[in-house]
Steps between C-alpha positions, in 0.01 A plus 500: 500500500538632860252779434251249362547278810456808734186595325355153537587498871321828561198371308495189715528716824219717378293191422568364851399828658182498296435144604540595872270790457246280329530252791440769758223645287323162490549461875354847564208427254405199711462725802369808332457679160829622337559868544671547147340432157669237287578740210721709724706198584543417131602861424756500776647173382521637145687808614742287693573272205538797263740670739708188530503458122610859440773476754627172361477637140687812596778302666522273193500789254770678705720196485450459125569871426808485725638225265434705183808588298602866488427720194803513273477739203744300298294182539187686379624517142775240458302190606670169453421298184444121506789264441442206267671162562525197273435126576838471668439807723744710299404867448443568133337838482296766680155641421674810370574690824598853590743539220206528256367813653477850356407711807274796425390798704133560550521826312596306187193279518197626294171554689334224284758244618454594874121500459493164318675328798296680761169414325571130487704451821386761752227744401502681840883516512498875565233474776616222733789486740646172378204281582169526311238405767214521253674268260587259784131449589413463124770239464377321814148475356637377168714231672202385708283459189770395250749322724826607651715688248214604283602870535796676657495811709859606473574862416796614290682580827434154634616340177819693510568406862424136436727478203792670681493370848265206562482137406228402257323254737131566573505517878333727754839608635619617162173683434523687831864592425403613149234733635728642767786567262252656250392743768858580581589553134205743453642704795853507355440543126268702282247344267717590197798347653313179577357484148849566357652212703212273395531573124874435520466167689227302327576227240367532145607170349785431257759602758373855532486633856350840532292718265813654343645174384152374393465808275827414334428122463146525356490836322869605466400831659596722791243485772409861435391406145238241604149551371171425669465166327866418587431579868198264502709222339766523764243524788344177373824294542595484872191307612636196313798577272521176309127503427467863417838550325397685184739353245424138566135550618373806318135400527523451877674832542261692275200374690645618836632825348145589385369414847750741657406773255130452596598520872685824435198640329272385786734676745485809282873490431446501124209588269280265305650610176855434627388152608349424160807629314747310715293176486488505121879459474618136467754400754723342235505840327623667818796267557856579385707233674863543574751225432532248785830417667616165351660385826185573697290310243726199515231270649208733445242253381548307816520811723177630346321189610657524845347845535156365398523223762596716786244771409227223542610433861216605735607774739795628292462831319718604219685734729572220740642295210708771330606716787487268805848342475371149436708201403326299231623145455408353163521175299717650227765280336732766362685263268178371349358846473807636317513201259124528431549872422783427266301240309184712472636853479786441258544316169802303625309174541192531287518674161133449399349779710280725282654840443198685639467724807173348604623145500524380863592207715360402841730255681452350848733254676392322817645251747275204419459380859435833665384730214754760613564733208864469395491733199261727307542679169205705399624705204725456195640842544718529806456881511124471491478248789512753778202694370334245275232234531628191668406234250612221736256571774214682337267355246474661162246461219640154435335170570703201621409255227577134549714549815175478690406147376682330799330755735145508375459174305721203586588583854127531599395179322774295660419651840120458456470179288835329556572462131812309410758648263382240244135600522371498144341811355369537147633805310194584282281792399295629795333830584536702814210413732189698418644658188543418134867598510737212415801416715796500260863380533797708400540304184125488421512117498366226732711199582249263648558299818808578709616481857480802732878502512528531114220764493690712748849483348355557155289784640165383333212730588202258469629250758576792740137627479368148553719466807367828646144390432564169684640675803228762488556863400432632848737246653766585246474875559514438882814293444658791312402751776676283756807528285495876515303592190276805564198387297215544742353801333534370141207330320688201371402178322677222322711736296691587819647155488676596176631826648197720434532704817657833607697635792784239505865602536819298468519514883158342528587218251832436677322468833249246369771290326712498813218337682516205266868471562453528879269202520176695493587765762429855386688798646419844372821636331672758727804726490521623865596261774492738794519861601710619790413823676761741641428378857585144404146358471438263207198443278506162336329510161572154370162365386368163611462206254177325428435156358262587215497166312575137555863399471415252225353787293823703529720203408290374212476848343874545540573164341294587195658847478841347485407348164420849367877570504609170349245424237239773508469871425776618733808317387694829439480580878651162601824499705682167460544293814248705703166357600275784376126529457340782306242627254474741207219744442376708217216750493310612196331806357129525454378526145411857572850579624659335191279716278569817694874454520545336162674192645525166312390161608852408614540802725454464873501761782670304780693188572586341834723235658478383855706218647667371816748265654500399864720808567373788279180606314497754228222661298551725196253717311600631153288763317427868450392759758247629249323217313458720193859614476657176403460124450705181513522388145785249477572175678825641647305787659237268635762267647679778703356380840650159444843637420486728809396207720786281368766767540408602852423155636827369362697762690324489835516121520881482450649324802158460653383148603166462325324172584214368303145542617415242773215268421253488796348176632165603372622446135559167325723486193382200292579338172184467295407393147436767245151501363344295774640679807516162668796307645712354216505126440805290428417535130468882500777647275742738663392771258150475644603541862523844668540624852227729645406640842188407703359619828556217743198273495385593153761310301384211269513149630392297200738368243438560130404231259576718198814299422434138592821374336784630280387541146708315243673619186298542178581458125791269562663398169822332386657479147815346360724717282701284268755778399593581855429147630305647799167442662338834566231525778273793602202572719279777643416606857298794636725800555322608813584154657868489408627656815641232727449217242754279330471228223634157559593311174470120509632279217467135397625317188291224350350307792749609773400678818490884516804678633522869599720689258472848649295750690473841338289813465519529121207365301709319234746213505749353238638142494803465276586202265238246596573147379334423160216263508406564869185636648536767766242576765495829691295625792491853646385551861445836669668514847465761772840648585429521870353153525624213279201287604263758344483373132265512204397202293764434239443582137652240253605497140699253281707521192660224278835544333520354138729204425826601344516204242169588344616850443826386336313257266274788389800724436678232295190437285471870435875514408463206255200664327695820466807320354289314242334817390833667467646219289198512267552877451871449417427225250241714323740781467777276359272397223467851379744661257830628634411845380206499732721407789742776420212741469387412852849550632543134594826330452624150557636578836159606622374147465800329655442648851417254771131452571516657844676811368255530214207468737648762731555732197143448385360573845710813520342632183145448617400848597787550738842645452545433120142573414505824698817618336363434154170662579652800671291422811593504863554163675186328603278678243438175314251221601591264771595208284642704216357464146469874437788531245288623210716724285771489761748278308647524159421133445157352481340342792592126533214267447352372826668770710180682599329187615800390701532832675131506584500160653806582706330818622192321616710241679700756684190706598335192641765495776468868603203585738298799409557664845781431739365553853839521666806719455824339392647257753804718574269790586285296736 
């Protein structure tokens, strides 16, 4: 700073001197013509300024060089690896430091390996003295045209110096020190020694520092055994290890490998035929990966993403990151990470995982309010995580299915059109706009008019497409982009609203859902909080939040998604006593894929579940890394994401205070009448009232007239049962109006006033032992349980009980007639010969029985016990009144017996109703 100030003072003094000269010049001009031309004055001034600048620059450079660290041979190779810290600032691991080195001597390194690195990193390595001036000017031109950082000018020597001795910040002081130390190194070490140190120091991903360890990790070879194509693969990695790592990103590596081979050919380091031969080998065929260290891979899915994030930081090279002694502070929750790995990478919690090596899970857990990543699991196989595709953070061939409906359909329409959660949508056959392709539901049925809430928790497709149309497809896609979906370059239409889009990972879905749980604020999910440099400087990497939707949109979507877990498609994922919102998702095969792979109509490629509380958000993808290698055939396989969600969310919420989502002032929760969507009247049945959400100012203000009064009962009837001496009453009432309704029973005898007997919910009533000869009047009134004053018009019925005397007279007359008939029969039989009486088995004693006993005996023989025994039939097989004794007795049928039995049967049947509408009294 002092040098800068001194330079400015000298400039100011020079300017003052020039000003004085100008003043004297003007004064002299007034008297006579100037003796010196103006261009000479300008030239002199330029020389003065240049001299001052050079002097100041030299002084500044000297001070910078004086502060440069000394060259230390040990530091040149054993650079310090980065330390990784968790959310509580506890150190959890290191980016595989010096212990993962296999130092090699330059004589062991094949010429192709040396040439591959020289071609891509420093083509004039053997010609310059540590600084490539030609490359510096080329980089300067590129940075002017393409922006700062478009191209670097560092030589291999400079890279080695920077990794070993200097901080990774992009400052002029560091650059001057780098160039000075590079010149010093070139004086003290030979080119081969410098190249040897460089190849032993650089990071190759997967914990491999140095070319010797990289040969073992990727090819299981000694460095001396590396081929030309192997050399190009390794040379491709250091520029950006996580991106060019060959086992997880073979396509990226192969593209850069072939570029390096072409550069080697252009620099005449290899022939065209060698280039062609090496380029024809697939990178995946080259690899022979060694087994990873289980301890080092403990949190590897998360660490892999940390590496990707810090490699994206402007101004940090891979050597800065992996050799610069950085301290990386992350958002990792080690307990959540370990539990998630146990759930996903073992069968201890879920036994329905398909037994297939290509079956994979992508799991992301965020803090809902900050979107800090608490856990990541990107592979089912814990040994494959370190060098495998991270299915949590990278999109696969899968599509997100219905998990996008809140993001691209219902969220946008609420935000744009302020739809209420009760907004009615007709589920009916429609075509995608501009096509003849029909929008179908998962069950191939259409359910007619329904609310937006019901359409979402039942995951109906037609209402979702209609919602997207109403919001506008462009608005909907823009809404999704603000929630982190990378869909700008995709040609998308209405099918996107049902999940027909690519490039979505579980991390992306989790970030979007967390925004709903955070009141509409979106924060890009992140794993690195800050980076601390060896000199103590800190780089804060926490992203800023942005309000991307109205708070009423976030809350209303959340409230509807809560129903998904209680009565919709996601009930398996529900955790009791936790306020959770979430959504299921299922993608489908195209007809061509089904035909090619031979999959059935019930097979699906992927299933999803995403959900959140006010504390945590989780998103799970379930499918196959290769779409043709396997399919989800059973319901248990398709439901795996819900089981994972429930298991992990249950554990991480233990002991954690989890409040419900807070309703903002912009939302009104209102009781409305089903069907009309209006305010309920005093007559609206409870069963017809529901609570829904409205954007403030859009709620209904008019009361419904659908139910002007309580409807009364129908089909009221009353009958008297003589046998049980009971009056039986029954009535009907619509089942959909029963909720909250009771029935008040009023009763009056003859002309008396009505009195209330009871209030009940049953639709039948029994009055025991009414007085004979009386007339009973009944009225049934429907009453609202919550308001006794809310009553229907009463329905009335009456029933008269017969007089008891009249019945007794009728019975006596019947008895007298029966006695007379019996006496006539006896007299007729006595007139016959005694032999006939003996033949019939009748003796004197038979006719001396009392009349009542004789009558009882006769009745017993009429088709009941005696008749059945004689006929060999089971009880009750005869006619009701008897008279079916034909051939059943040894004696002949008594005259008049058949007629008597028939009359008695008809009399009895007259007193039994054809249908008894009530159960026995004791049951009721």
